Steps between C-alpha positions, in 0.01 A plus 500: 500500500164663479626824652778521240245476218299781657811722522589428134151585385503825694818604321359428152322841454828674570680298236221567252526876559878482452457312171237747381725796592781340299278432201358851476823673385580211271156527335522877474844482343383239253196709404718811462757323277246324288214751505469522119504118459230462764296779338527338155410160637188644665401706197198270421361600840553879503489592134249462217588460129434793265195493282536269199648622170344437162746327267446566129600227256814579300516349148819467301645266237783558255401606148153616616391834360455796736147543371408151617677537833317827565166338418571203729537748790181681404696800372546661155809543289637857486602666176838578654684383809496704822824652617638312804671659800673267747557658849712351781661615826850357489707360781788279393355236263731557204476153352122480522478850357691390196278197459189715545602769249636244254167320518282810458718714270313416174174638644595776747509868407669625823672329791435720807739429791529672839802457720600633843828525694336357813319176570146480636654449846714818482834343419735654240467329162712513187335630186528159345318577179667835443846349544416209268301691242743411225387142529158608378624726215291322237186625687634855551260676271206352693625566855334758722713512815417671825716548814336535839714638781454250781423552868801367693444385856723666758666291771238351727215620279256266333342572162164350410564295182134515404498879526812522284350262246188718484720804433670312212166424342395869520827599327436234235166660413685825422757313289229319305320824417829645367566197277272611213221257584149586373147393572435160347859381518574181689688536834652194662551533879715231651807430704824434311475125573144479361544436127200501266524266198530634150171351391322665794627848413421450133145391585435800724640751250307366204155441651222748575241441772735372770436619858668834575678340795602134495716305742749262344517144631862383496669169574722560802844358554752529787878546452481377136258339255581167674267563794136573399272625778146643509412753229475872571268765353606853623654615167248701302427633153322833462341664202646832606303811586565815711380319813726197468732451798804280548398250769614150581188390685150370421317738270243274340349154532598404142810296432624382158627148544854375431660822374868459589749422775583637844854392601555610861852517649648388163850639542837389360710591804457421870580865583187601307289274716639674808420844351143396425447344841607815680351755264140420425175540690526182709861551615378457857492127431880494522534414871877447515822519301476125454216561257745685276773235505595409143528124566155501661349694207664266249353196677155658502518576127595148394244339729217733411455609861376835634785746565328626814380163629147635474184293474272526192240778502184292485144537631426136576701251709466246215676732249755619754610151599494384138742774395745474789850384416715536190364600158504202254751534216403499133727394214288675239622813323208507255271805468750742654596851368628477141797731576604280794514182290684672217762615751495186716881489539506848644212435739572138595440589870134569416439155347453154658831362635662841545449556872868563596576872535834684521549743795493810280 
């Protein structure tokens, strides 16, 4: 009996080695398949948060004079309003573009829009705005349109989406300078889905003394205005001068609070979600064709789940764990873009309760 135990114990190291050898490829495969998730989960260890921003109070109430609103911000009322130029690089967000321009039309001098026939990842792209320009005919006199020939990826070639995006922004600077803008005018730099509120634009165009560059804090939503998430601040307003550049990155520490809405992935058709997922700078997050399945995307939209199954980008484990899971719904449609509410029947999919999307 004793000898048998000795033999068994002698064989244990061999079994352990076998188990370890079996586990190594399993672990490596798991790490490879879930590298981004693991990286995001460990972000609090390897990354540090950016330096803090300074949020400026934003005062507004209906029937309050512009003179008083300017004074509340520490600014002075101008004798005449600044001209406003609104500049965007356009992909395929037709519905949000209509909401944006409808919201800002009373205050904007020129709508500057740049479009390309290729995505940031080098795929062919329809000129969506150009082919639907008639839909925006009421804004025609204000439109400054630019076409940028895209860089198409050849078979087997990879195009850096961030490099292409940078090229778009350089081209936008040229288009802005050709729009008739002058020193002292107000330039709004934002993505198409970042919509400043009317009262924000009116405040910035009527007040003197505001910072020459100011980030715009916006309430962020995912898929529709039913799923509020953390606010964003990358949109900017510029008191234009010859050194002003079109950038969508941090340019100052100053942020004006509560200036509008950022509705990300807010599309009417499931096909538009697929286009966005494969076209923009983080297209590498699409790991398989299953990610692009319409039924899967539809389920994610109605549940408020991440399309890529990614973890939140947080710098503490407390915040990361607290924000894991589905985004809570809201039933409120108060304090949304005026144009959206006035055309609620047309844009039902952007409002609470409208999560179902047609294929497109």
